[in-house]
Phi, psi and omega in degrees: 000123182276322183206156177226121184047041175087355180258138177301139184296323180292329177292317178298316180297320180295315181296315181294324178295317178296317179296319179297314180295319179296319179295319179296317178298320180297315180294324178295317179296317179296318180292330179285321182280329181229087183292335178296315179297323179295317180294322177295326182286330186254358185291334182281347181296309178288337181285318182238074184295320181297317180295319180297316179297319180296318179296315179297318179297319179296317177296319179295317181296317180296320177297319179295319180297314180296315179297320179294321179298316180293316181292324178295319177298319177295320180296317178295319178298316180296319180295314180297316179297322179296317179295317179294318179298319180294322182285322182272343179091179185277359184279125180254325178226152178232131178252125179230166177285161178302138183292150175292145183302129178097348181243004186298319183298317180293319181292321177296321178297320178293325181292332182277351180276145181287150176088168182276333187301317182296332181291335184294331182271000185279341179057057180288151179286151178272152176215166185294144178295336179298328177292324176295321178294324178294320178297316180296322180294318180289331182272359185296324184269004181285135177285347183265330186262128180261327182204148178228138185213127175287153182200168173232133176235125179221155174263123187232176175236132178252140183230136172270114184302325185286313184263350182061020175284135183240147176233107182270170179054040178268138181274127174255119179245114180259124185234156174299153182293333177250111183275136173299145182303333183296337184263005178076198182229163174268130183240129178290163182296339177270005178095352181285147178279135181255124176251124183293334181286351177268353179287144176281164177304139179067027172250144180225171171235159183223142178283162186291339175295317178289320181297324180292316180290322187272341183071030183271154178228155180300139181091355183278138175284144179222163176237123181252126175259111182228122181054040178078005181250144180265130181232113179275120185230173174235135180282107184283322183198164176246123183258160180288145176287159183100156184066221177293335179292338179075162177265334178273160180306121186218140173249134182242132183220158175298141184299317182298323180293318180292322176299322179292316183291317182276357180061034174251063183297131179056035178228151175223168178240004172193161177237128181264137183234131176243135182265163169289160172114356179063235181290343178260020184296336181296336180290347180264002186297321180297315179292324179294319178297323178296320180290329181278341187295319183295308179293341181269352184290147173274095189295318176300318180293321178295322179293319178298318178294321179297315180295323181293319182291342180268359178290151182301322181299317180291000000 
């Protein structure tokens, strides 16, 4: 339990412990100075043993009920947060380039939706990978941010050459071959760990949500239509949904391969950020945003605004 009625739980425990000890010391002093009052207070215990036992049992039971209620609420909160974290994945913040004029409202709306899938339809602008590296370097010392990773998200169409079956509005997530530990790992449906750096050229993986809808199997050739370009690939493995794999149909590929196919060499269209805290990582979002604000600031524009605000007229 983190807090109770707005008070930190450790503060409440400390205060109650001090009050209990002070009360115990007070009663000990009173019983020592006035033994008559002590004898009057305890004389009914041996006389009415059943009543004394009943009172003690009732106090114990009430304490147990209250403690169980608080612990049950904490357990339910932890369970719900764990399920939500598993469904939404380890990504807490997303950094994208400034929206193109006239498309900002739609892109902002997509950014507020949970999960990676909604980002694929936002059509974010590409920017140099060096900027993503600069963001990661500046966020390295933040106590709130655990990992930063460049990525590409696009909405694609997958086609089975043999059956000509197509799956539109499929999310393509391109990731570095070496994933930062903060983002977890990709796990195949058989439990094996999937490493993107072990994939051969033109090999991809697909989550089981996409495989179920598409009827795809490992080792099957596929055709991916991305940005009007045809990419012939082979399905290397099927990964479990959840986490980076996502709950919606998603295809995951090495970042360098997608950059080559889309002709966006050394470019990405978003940066994924994971916070410290596990299932409670969302509580670090304010501090993480503060740490990201400085490297993302437009320093020439900020300097111009500063100089303008310092003019005598202003």
